[in-house]
BAFI-3210 file (N, C-alpha, C; in Angstrom, 3 decimals, decimal comma, padded with zeros to 6 digits):
// residues 245
n [1|2|3|4|5|6|7|8|9|10|11|12|13|14|15|16|17|18|19|20|21|22|23|24|25|26|27|28|29|30|31|32|33|34|35|36|37|38|39|40|41|42|43|44|45|46|47|48|49|50|51|52|53|54|55|56|57|58|59|60|61|62|63|64|65|66|67|68|69|70|71|72|73|74|75|76|77|78|79|80|81|82|83|84|85|86|87|88|89|90|91|92|93|94|95|96|97|98|99|100|101|102|103|104|105|106|107|108|109|110|111|112|113|114|115|116|117|118|119|120|121|122|123|124|125|126|127|128|129|130|131|132|133|134|135|136|137|138|139|140|141|142|143|144|145|146|147|148|149|150|151|152|153|154|155|156|157|158|159|160|161|162|163|164|165|166|167|168|169|170|171|172|173|174|175|176|177|178|179|180|181|182|183|184|185|186|187|188|189|190|191|192|193|194|195|196|197|198|199|200|201|202|203|204|205|206|207|208|209|210|211|212|213|214|215|216|217|218|219|220|221|222|223|224|225|226|227|228|229|230|231|232|233|234|235|236|237|238|239|240|241|242|243|244|245]
n.u [-058,934|-059,028|-061,855|-063,405|-064,821|-066,759|-065,546|-066,343|-066,863|-066,826|-065,379|-062,540|-060,485|-058,870|-058,249|-055,610|-055,616|-054,124|-050,801|-048,706|-049,672|-050,076|-047,433|-046,222|-047,304|-046,279|-043,585|-043,310|-045,083|-045,139|-045,952|-048,595|-049,819|-051,884|-052,471|-051,969|-053,264|-053,067|-053,724|-054,480|-053,686|-051,512|-048,530|-046,137|-043,108|-040,819|-041,939|-043,737|-041,989|-040,741|-042,875|-043,515|-041,129|-041,028|-043,344|-042,718|-040,470|-041,615|-043,593|-046,174|-049,277|-049,827|-051,633|-052,963|-055,946|-058,626|-061,273|-061,435|-060,805|-062,988|-064,853|-063,777|-062,629|-063,316|-061,610|-059,857|-057,060|-056,103|-054,205|-053,056|-053,867|-053,683|-054,453|-055,041|-054,623|-056,342|-054,964|-053,843|-052,773|-050,468|-049,976|-046,935|-046,126|-044,184|-043,759|-044,525|-047,877|-050,659|-053,901|-057,072|-060,215|-063,227|-063,045|-064,331|-064,129|-062,941|-060,999|-059,721|-058,725|-056,862|-055,018|-054,078|-052,804|-050,669|-049,323|-048,580|-046,760|-044,889|-043,832|-042,746|-044,203|-045,507|-047,675|-051,095|-054,024|-057,428|-060,512|-063,562|-066,889|-065,370|-063,832|-063,197|-060,033|-059,075|-060,526|-060,567|-060,544|-059,365|-056,835|-055,902|-055,994|-053,973|-051,848|-050,696|-049,315|-050,445|-049,337|-047,051|-047,519|-048,702|-051,861|-054,738|-057,958|-060,166|-062,696|-063,353|-062,127|-061,140|-060,453|-058,288|-056,508|-056,003|-054,723|-052,774|-052,146|-051,108|-048,662|-045,590|-046,641|-047,580|-050,310|-052,001|-054,594|-056,337|-057,957|-060,238|-061,061|-059,554|-057,079|-053,687|-051,535|-050,237|-047,683|-046,429|-046,102|-044,278|-043,728|-043,723|-042,043|-042,843|-045,576|-049,122|-050,971|-054,099|-056,918|-060,091|-063,401|-064,212|-066,438|-067,515|-065,407|-063,504|-064,986|-066,128|-064,877|-062,221|-060,846|-059,826|-057,862|-054,468|-052,465|-054,349|-054,234|-054,083|-054,287|-053,280|-054,997|-056,254|-059,412|-060,673|-061,420|-063,332|-062,192|-059,380|-059,115|-059,240|-057,039|-055,021|-054,712|-053,782|-051,389|-049,948|-049,752|-048,210|-045,860|-044,914|-044,520|-042,522|-040,443|-037,099|-036,349|-035,461|-033,183|-030,210|-026,679]
n.v [104,539|102,497|100,716|102,274|101,932|102,013|099,985|096,513|093,464|091,217|091,965|091,755|093,411|095,878|098,848|100,989|103,635|106,611|108,153|107,000|104,382|103,416|103,500|101,453|099,162|099,466|099,229|096,750|094,828|095,164|093,764|093,313|095,695|097,495|099,952|103,402|106,336|109,797|112,794|116,066|118,027|117,040|117,684|116,862|116,582|114,794|112,269|111,893|111,759|109,359|107,574|107,887|106,959|104,256|103,307|103,754|102,120|099,612|099,484|100,258|101,740|105,193|107,944|111,307|112,024|113,423|112,794|110,082|110,213|111,400|109,449|107,314|108,163|110,114|111,540|114,409|114,560|112,687|111,850|110,039|107,043|103,587|100,986|097,626|094,174|091,509|088,870|085,535|083,845|081,559|080,209|080,123|077,131|076,514|078,742|081,276|082,168|084,543|084,085|084,987|084,911|085,186|088,084|091,416|094,179|096,728|098,711|097,726|095,345|096,284|097,610|095,444|093,984|095,715|095,670|093,002|092,897|094,641|093,263|091,142|088,861|087,236|085,827|085,388|083,966|083,805|083,077|082,292|083,649|086,626|089,887|091,489|091,324|092,669|094,941|098,338|100,005|098,437|098,054|100,646|101,303|099,583|100,901|100,102|097,861|095,441|094,467|093,250|090,896|087,592|086,075|084,151|082,617|080,547|078,112|077,111|076,617|074,025|073,408|075,115|074,169|071,488|071,893|074,215|074,549|072,315|069,929|070,591|072,754|075,547|076,511|079,465|080,618|083,621|084,376|084,132|081,749|079,095|080,189|081,455|084,020|086,194|087,410|085,588|083,446|081,196|081,681|079,480|078,706|077,316|079,576|079,978|082,670|083,168|085,045|086,368|087,432|090,926|091,701|089,340|087,645|084,617|081,393|079,078|076,527|076,916|077,088|074,634|074,213|074,131|076,424|078,564|082,110|085,258|088,791|090,809|093,468|096,519|096,790|098,941|098,990|096,779|095,192|094,919|096,497|094,766|095,154|096,254|094,279|092,194|093,301|093,528|090,807|090,035|091,370|090,236|087,653|087,829|089,306|090,137|089,100|091,003|092,142|094,033|094,286]
n.w [023,221|026,099|027,379|030,107|033,266|036,255|038,942|039,137|040,891|039,279|037,025|034,783|035,015|037,171|039,220|040,113|042,263|042,443|042,678|044,253|044,755|042,146|041,249|042,753|041,596|039,016|039,465|040,839|039,750|036,771|034,557|034,807|034,486|032,313|031,240|031,800|033,257|033,359|035,112|033,944|035,726|037,021|038,252|039,469|038,742|038,995|039,814|037,750|035,622|036,231|036,000|033,258|032,105|032,900|031,677|028,997|028,635|029,127|027,283|027,991|027,460|027,956|028,984|029,038|030,551|031,674|031,949|032,736|035,422|036,493|036,251|037,723|040,184|043,034|044,520|045,267|045,274|043,592|040,996|039,218|037,626|037,361|035,250|035,825|034,971|036,490|038,406|039,335|042,333|043,958|047,187|049,072|050,338|052,163|053,563|056,132|056,985|056,906|057,900|056,998|058,161|056,818|056,252|056,094|055,592|053,495|053,922|056,265|055,309|053,378|055,085|056,589|054,557|053,962|056,363|056,463|054,273|055,268|057,491|056,340|055,801|053,281|052,365|052,116|053,163|052,391|053,779|052,423|052,993|051,857|051,708|048,614|047,374|045,080|044,890|044,219|046,510|048,430|047,367|047,310|050,074|050,919|050,087|047,684|048,350|047,897|045,580|046,410|047,814|048,065|047,489|048,275|047,755|049,680|050,019|052,481|055,911|056,130|053,450|053,061|055,112|054,295|051,870|051,391|054,067|055,050|056,323|058,190|060,007|062,068|063,899|064,949|066,260|066,877|069,641|072,462|073,910|075,472|075,174|075,165|076,444|074,053|074,178|075,817|074,365|072,359|069,039|066,552|063,420|060,190|060,491|060,875|061,317|062,466|061,898|062,838|061,711|061,631|063,232|064,441|065,172|065,471|064,638|067,195|067,012|066,462|068,749|069,315|067,615|066,886|068,763|070,521|070,902|072,684|072,833|075,350|077,002|078,507|080,314|079,389|076,779|074,601|072,640|070,406|067,172|064,023|062,050|063,787|065,730|064,087|063,208|065,546|066,178|063,987|064,486|066,842|065,996|064,185|065,282|065,701|063,293|061,470|062,416|062,291|062,051]
ca.u [-058,945|-059,570|-063,081|-063,275|-066,129|-066,648|-065,162|-067,278|-066,123|-066,740|-064,521|-061,234|-059,513|-059,161|-057,579|-054,784|-055,926|-053,130|-049,432|-047,927|-050,236|-049,715|-045,896|-045,974|-047,578|-045,376|-042,259|-043,306|-045,851|-045,453|-046,551|-050,086|-050,387|-052,175|-052,585|-051,866|-053,956|-052,576|-054,603|-053,832|-053,227|-050,430|-047,333|-045,004|-042,239|-039,988|-042,713|-044,227|-040,948|-040,524|-043,952|-043,429|-039,943|-041,418|-044,332|-042,015|-039,643|-042,413|-044,574|-047,487|-049,903|-049,977|-052,264|-053,630|-057,341|-059,342|-062,577|-061,284|-060,784|-064,363|-065,541|-063,243|-062,192|-063,845|-060,590|-059,242|-055,601|-055,786|-053,740|-052,622|-054,630|-053,127|-055,357|-054,262|-055,348|-056,393|-054,062|-054,042|-051,525|-050,408|-049,212|-045,746|-046,434|-043,126|-043,620|-045,515|-049,102|-051,750|-055,220|-058,222|-061,495|-064,401|-062,857|-065,439|-063,931|-061,947|-059,926|-059,014|-057,938|-055,676|-054,029|-053,424|-051,880|-049,487|-048,566|-047,942|-045,573|-043,910|-043,193|-042,132|-045,087|-045,989|-048,742|-052,319|-055,186|-058,752|-061,543|-064,801|-066,971|-064,349|-063,705|-062,485|-058,699|-058,846|-061,297|-059,635|-060,527|-058,399|-055,511|-055,469|-055,734|-052,714|-050,825|-050,028|-048,562|-050,990|-048,405|-045,869|-047,917|-049,481|-053,089|-055,558|-059,220|-060,550|-064,114|-063,485|-060,926|-060,704|-059,767|-056,900|-055,685|-055,692|-053,924|-051,628|-051,894|-050,653|-047,245|-045,065|-047,079|-048,008|-051,534|-052,239|-055,858|-056,456|-059,292|-060,194|-061,278|-058,385|-055,886|-052,448|-051,128|-049,372|-046,265|-045,867|-046,141|-043,211|-044,365|-042,827|-042,242|-043,747|-046,810|-050,338|-051,746|-055,506|-057,688|-061,490|-064,190|-064,181|-067,522|-067,795|-064,205|-063,396|-065,905|-065,663|-064,088|-060,856|-060,216|-059,300|-056,817|-053,200|-052,380|-055,021|-053,532|-054,789|-053,497|-053,765|-055,240|-057,113|-060,830|-061,227|-061,971|-063,730|-061,317|-058,650|-059,669|-058,578|-055,702|-054,126|-054,433|-052,971|-050,099|-049,308|-049,374|-047,090|-044,648|-044,488|-044,132|-041,331|-039,426|-035,753|-036,073|-034,918|-032,056|-028,982|-025,522]
ca.v [104,518|101,323|100,967|102,579|101,908|101,738|098,566|095,536|092,275|090,205|092,478|091,134|094,435|096,745|100,123|101,573|105,019|107,472|107,998|106,007|103,103|103,047|103,242|100,176|098,173|099,702|098,798|095,369|093,919|095,949|092,855|093,344|097,047|097,531|101,326|104,383|107,624|110,967|113,998|117,280|118,808|116,372|118,482|116,380|116,261|113,643|111,115|111,877|111,304|107,931|106,849|107,914|106,166|102,849|102,988|103,738|100,929|098,403|099,551|100,444|102,983|106,225|109,134|112,327|111,935|113,834|112,120|108,861|110,516|111,719|108,166|106,333|108,692|111,438|112,112|115,593|114,392|111,514|112,384|108,942|105,784|102,512|099,919|096,343|092,883|090,623|087,702|084,577|083,538|080,364|080,532|079,351|076,245|076,455|080,047|081,579|082,763|085,107|083,539|085,871|084,130|086,066|089,544|092,136|095,609|096,977|099,435|096,811|094,378|096,999|097,862|094,163|093,669|096,562|095,138|091,734|093,260|095,330|092,341|090,114|087,694|087,600|084,898|085,650|083,096|084,350|082,078|082,931|084,885|087,604|091,078|091,359|092,043|093,482|096,154|099,529|100,513|097,622|098,318|101,975|101,222|098,877|101,759|099,371|096,668|094,209|093,960|092,551|089,702|086,479|085,840|083,013|082,375|079,191|078,023|076,741|076,433|072,696|073,427|075,703|073,284|070,286|072,172|075,081|074,604|071,053|069,810|071,044|074,131|075,815|077,332|080,344|081,369|084,755|084,276|084,050|080,458|078,220|080,889|081,827|085,379|086,226|087,716|084,476|082,291|081,148|081,466|078,601|078,913|078,327|079,729|080,577|083,498|083,053|086,154|086,269|088,530|092,142|091,783|088,145|086,937|083,260|080,413|078,381|075,367|077,246|076,960|073,286|074,156|074,754|077,088|079,853|083,122|086,463|090,017|091,365|094,879|096,955|096,650|100,216|098,622|095,385|094,484|095,687|096,264|093,640|095,447|096,419|092,925|091,434|093,901|093,104|089,410|089,914|091,919|089,213|086,403|088,103|090,121|089,585|088,679|092,080|092,778|094,203|094,603]
ca.w [024,690|026,695|028,056|031,493|033,958|037,676|039,211|039,684|041,330|038,213|035,973|034,626|035,322|038,284|039,118|041,242|042,375|043,117|042,124|045,015|044,543|040,755|041,154|043,311|040,579|037,885|039,947|041,272|038,843|035,587|033,622|034,984|034,221|030,896|030,790|032,856|032,985|034,064|035,111|033,418|036,805|037,678|038,019|040,181|037,559|039,208|039,822|036,421|034,760|036,502|035,389|031,786|031,781|033,005|030,662|027,736|028,617|029,167|026,256|028,553|027,030|029,020|028,356|029,833|030,279|032,909|032,097|033,398|036,843|036,834|036,270|038,646|041,429|043,456|045,352|044,650|045,232|042,741|039,656|038,396|037,738|036,592|035,008|035,861|034,769|037,622|038,333|040,491|043,104|044,768|048,335|049,364|051,359|053,157|054,239|057,118|056,409|057,672|057,431|057,392|058,119|056,516|056,460|055,424|055,470|052,511|054,557|057,121|054,428|052,796|056,156|056,953|053,482|054,168|057,528|056,051|053,484|056,140|058,428|055,613|055,644|051,964|051,917|052,853|052,778|052,740|053,822|052,011|052,212|052,244|050,887|047,326|047,449|043,938|044,975|044,240|047,865|049,152|046,783|047,749|051,485|051,078|049,430|046,573|048,928|047,341|044,553|047,067|048,588|047,436|048,225|047,612|048,457|049,949|050,369|053,883|056,644|055,845|052,236|053,290|055,904|053,538|050,680|051,683|055,501|055,475|056,652|059,527|060,117|063,405|063,837|066,113|066,192|067,826|070,247|073,913|074,406|075,444|074,625|075,934|076,131|072,939|074,511|076,527|073,417|071,317|067,715|065,706|062,001|059,563|061,251|060,297|062,272|062,052|062,398|062,535|061,190|062,393|064,109|065,169|065,527|064,916|065,193|068,373|066,852|066,313|070,064|069,289|066,496|067,240|070,020|070,502|071,600|072,806|073,118|076,610|077,014|079,651|080,176|078,857|075,473|074,562|071,823|069,441|065,837|063,302|061,541|064,885|066,316|063,158|063,178|066,804|066,014|063,035|065,141|067,855|065,211|063,342|065,943|065,571|061,884|060,695|063,159|061,472|062,914]
c.u [-059,571|-060,897|-062,864|-064,644|-065,834|-066,418|-066,260|-066,437|-065,878|-065,789|-063,164|-060,110|-059,876|-058,252|-056,754|-055,064|-054,917|-051,735|-048,691|-048,407|-049,875|-048,264|-045,564|-046,151|-046,612|-043,960|-042,240|-043,937|-046,177|-046,118|-048,052|-050,678|-050,579|-052,276|-052,474|-052,485|-053,362|-053,551|-053,798|-053,168|-052,053|-049,048|-046,064|-043,985|-041,397|-040,792|-043,327|-043,203|-040,680|-041,650|-043,817|-042,252|-040,317|-042,330|-043,671|-041,156|-040,431|-043,495|-046,003|-048,075|-050,127|-050,540|-052,838|-055,086|-058,141|-060,697|-062,575|-061,384|-062,190|-065,166|-065,089|-062,886|-062,768|-062,797|-059,889|-057,746|-055,244|-055,446|-053,139|-053,467|-053,990|-054,215|-054,563|-055,193|-055,241|-055,434|-054,314|-052,694|-051,589|-049,534|-047,947|-046,040|-045,494|-042,984|-044,674|-046,649|-049,848|-053,053|-056,315|-059,486|-062,694|-064,172|-063,881|-065,167|-062,719|-060,752|-059,068|-058,152|-056,683|-054,567|-053,333|-052,469|-050,598|-048,606|-047,880|-046,653|-044,514|-043,167|-042,710|-042,911|-045,923|-047,175|-049,955|-053,388|-056,461|-059,786|-062,853|-065,895|-065,956|-064,281|-062,858|-061,177|-058,387|-059,711|-060,319|-059,497|-059,397|-056,992|-055,004|-055,121|-054,375|-051,506|-049,975|-049,266|-049,152|-050,046|-047,278|-046,225|-048,562|-050,745|-053,948|-056,831|-059,467|-062,001|-064,349|-062,151|-060,277|-059,954|-058,367|-056,027|-055,171|-054,712|-052,664|-051,345|-051,386|-049,118|-046,844|-045,430|-047,732|-049,141|-051,643|-053,479|-055,847|-057,834|-059,126|-060,249|-059,985|-057,093|-054,797|-052,089|-050,101|-047,923|-045,622|-045,784|-044,951|-043,826|-043,370|-043,127|-042,134|-045,060|-047,899|-050,992|-053,130|-056,310|-059,175|-062,090|-064,118|-065,227|-067,698|-066,598|-064,178|-064,515|-065,234|-064,698|-062,604|-060,138|-059,515|-058,194|-055,543|-053,122|-053,100|-054,266|-054,443|-053,891|-054,073|-053,913|-056,126|-058,552|-061,447|-061,855|-062,375|-062,815|-060,524|-059,272|-058,671|-057,190|-054,627|-053,722|-053,507|-051,544|-049,291|-048,817|-048,199|-045,822|-044,081|-043,926|-042,856|-040,234|-038,132|-035,391|-035,312|-033,744|-030,863|-027,855|-025,200]
c.v [103,222|101,720|101,159|102,658|101,657|100,300|097,806|094,188|091,311|090,691|091,783|092,153|095,214|097,967|100,403|103,081|105,782|107,117|106,967|104,600|102,517|102,748|101,945|099,119|098,279|099,161|097,257|094,397|094,638|095,070|092,882|094,651|097,121|098,998|102,276|105,743|108,690|112,116|115,196|118,170|118,148|116,983|117,928|115,766|114,981|112,382|110,919|111,337|109,768|107,089|106,778|107,014|104,679|102,447|102,919|102,522|099,695|098,367|099,614|101,748|103,928|107,473|110,115|112,295|112,268|113,204|110,877|109,095|110,853|110,473|107,358|106,839|110,084|112,157|113,239|115,393|113,182|112,059|111,252|107,717|104,722|101,451|098,627|095,171|092,106|089,358|086,740|084,311|082,153|080,707|079,620|078,459|076,125|077,765|080,259|082,338|083,560|084,565|084,488|085,139|085,152|087,549|090,322|093,554|095,844|097,678|098,586|095,853|095,077|097,276|096,564|093,809|094,441|096,128|093,872|092,009|093,806|094,375|091,114|088,775|087,897|086,771|085,114|084,680|083,764|083,279|082,732|082,696|085,852|088,750|090,794|092,097|092,929|094,739|097,377|100,167|099,749|097,992|099,691|101,929|100,475|099,686|101,009|098,108|095,386|093,653|093,130|091,274|088,766|086,257|084,883|082,871|080,881|079,196|077,673|076,662|075,005|072,653|074,043|074,777|072,081|070,634|073,009|075,172|073,290|070,978|070,329|072,499|074,367|076,880|078,143|081,176|082,474|084,779|084,170|082,669|079,656|078,860|081,164|083,238|085,382|086,426|086,631|083,187|082,350|080,775|080,677|078,812|077,497|078,331|080,140|081,349|083,645|084,118|086,003|087,532|089,729|092,160|090,579|087,342|085,552|082,374|079,619|077,297|075,674|077,206|075,578|073,131|074,831|075,300|078,471|080,864|084,368|087,587|090,640|092,901|095,264|096,734|098,005|100,039|097,154|094,521|095,415|095,484|095,312|094,024|095,697|095,128|092,158|091,965|093,519|091,657|089,276|090,353|090,802|088,025|086,641|088,924|089,406|089,207|089,768|092,761|092,920|094,589|096,085]
c.w [025,139|027,366|029,599|032,151|035,426|037,956|039,668|039,857|040,147|037,039|035,982|034,942|036,588|038,237|040,387|041,187|043,125|042,590|042,937|044,775|043,137|040,624|041,742|042,345|039,398|038,267|040,201|040,294|037,558|034,513|033,681|034,700|032,656|030,377|032,025|032,360|033,914|034,009|034,650|034,486|037,561|037,344|038,732|039,122|037,795|039,146|038,402|035,454|034,924|035,861|033,866|031,348|031,820|031,892|029,279|027,582|028,499|027,998|026,749|028,073|028,226|028,376|029,410|029,480|031,574|033,107|032,888|034,928|037,291|036,972|037,486|040,060|041,788|044,403|044,617|044,469|044,353|041,314|038,709|038,706|036,840|036,466|035,024|035,597|036,065|037,348|039,501|041,090|043,713|045,959|048,406|050,479|052,424|053,959|055,302|056,467|057,420|057,049|057,938|057,127|057,994|056,703|055,619|055,039|054,547|053,106|055,508|056,312|053,915|053,896|056,548|055,806|053,583|055,320|057,167|055,247|054,332|057,058|057,685|055,506|054,347|051,545|052,819|052,294|053,257|052,691|053,507|053,010|052,765|051,253|049,644|047,416|046,234|043,897|045,020|045,639|048,644|048,641|047,236|049,253|051,802|050,631|048,405|047,100|048,451|046,261|045,116|047,810|047,571|048,219|047,505|048,456|048,595|050,397|051,773|054,556|056,267|054,453|052,297|054,014|055,155|052,341|051,164|053,170|055,946|055,794|058,016|059,707|061,523|063,369|065,141|065,860|067,250|068,377|071,726|074,462|074,348|075,068|075,649|075,567|075,048|073,269|075,391|075,621|072,460|069,992|066,845|064,209|061,330|060,305|060,358|061,433|061,797|062,696|061,929|061,956|062,168|063,500|065,019|065,652|064,919|065,452|066,288|068,217|066,692|067,703|070,220|068,256|066,989|068,608|069,926|071,313|071,699|073,200|074,334|076,467|078,206|079,316|079,683|077,475|075,450|073,691|070,954|068,054|065,078|062,740|062,672|065,489|065,389|063,129|064,449|066,645|065,117|063,673|066,083|067,093|064,499|064,034|065,943|064,170|061,062|061,416|062,169|062,456|062,874]
res [x|x|x|x|x|x|x|x|x|x|x|x|x|x|x|x|x|x|x|x|x|x|x|x|x|x|x|x|x|x|x|x|x|x|x|x|x|x|x|x|x|x|x|x|x|x|x|x|x|x|x|x|x|x|x|x|x|x|x|x|x|x|x|x|x|x|x|x|x|x|x|x|x|x|x|x|x|x|x|x|x|x|x|x|x|x|x|x|x|x|x|x|x|x|x|x|x|x|x|x|x|x|x|x|x|x|x|x|x|x|x|x|x|x|x|x|x|x|x|x|x|x|x|x|x|x|x|x|x|x|x|x|x|x|x|x|x|x|x|x|x|x|x|x|x|x|x|x|x|x|x|x|x|x|x|x|x|x|x|x|x|x|x|x|x|x|x|x|x|x|x|x|x|x|x|x|x|x|x|x|x|x|x|x|x|x|x|x|x|x|x|x|x|x|x|x|x|x|x|x|x|x|x|x|x|x|x|x|x|x|x|x|x|x|x|x|x|x|x|x|x|x|x|x|x|x|x|x|x|x|x|x|x|x|x|x|x|x|x|x|x|x|x|x|x]
***
């Protein structure tokens, strides 16, 4: 059996906790899956058969081992765990991006990843310090959508702008200073939707970058939370992209 221990950021492997999350990696990035663990109480025959089939075709070790679940997951509804090797990504410089400046919450990060995948924006830049996208909490919150996006860390905004943010790119920081209402703004592609930290938002200097935008809402709340604001931004930026006849 491979060595199994609670996840730490410096580890070279991480874990997908749950059948749906594990299936995403088995389907999208099977080359990164090194082993699959099944719980003895896992009786969903159709899903189980799919997992066993992929593992058999790909030569991925698969075993029933309840002890692993005691170590890695306290969730009663977790019956599948996929161990994956970490990997690095490069962003598509010609594509649209979401830029997260100092994101700190695992659940929020996972939800944003899922929204990015859902709206077809597959490239995410993270400005350090930022939450670890390989944390099992992030992967689970994304419902495995992490397998469908590219993400890359940068030490500063300047590093991102000079490398993957260069060229004919349109910047849209979400903030109050100097901003225009989002629904009155034409989002040009390729865009970078720039979102700030959950508690502090974006630093003031972003008001001088590109076209700052804001989402209008009533004064019953002081602000929208980060995943909702990002999802609204993604919807506005991509609406019409998925129209079918």
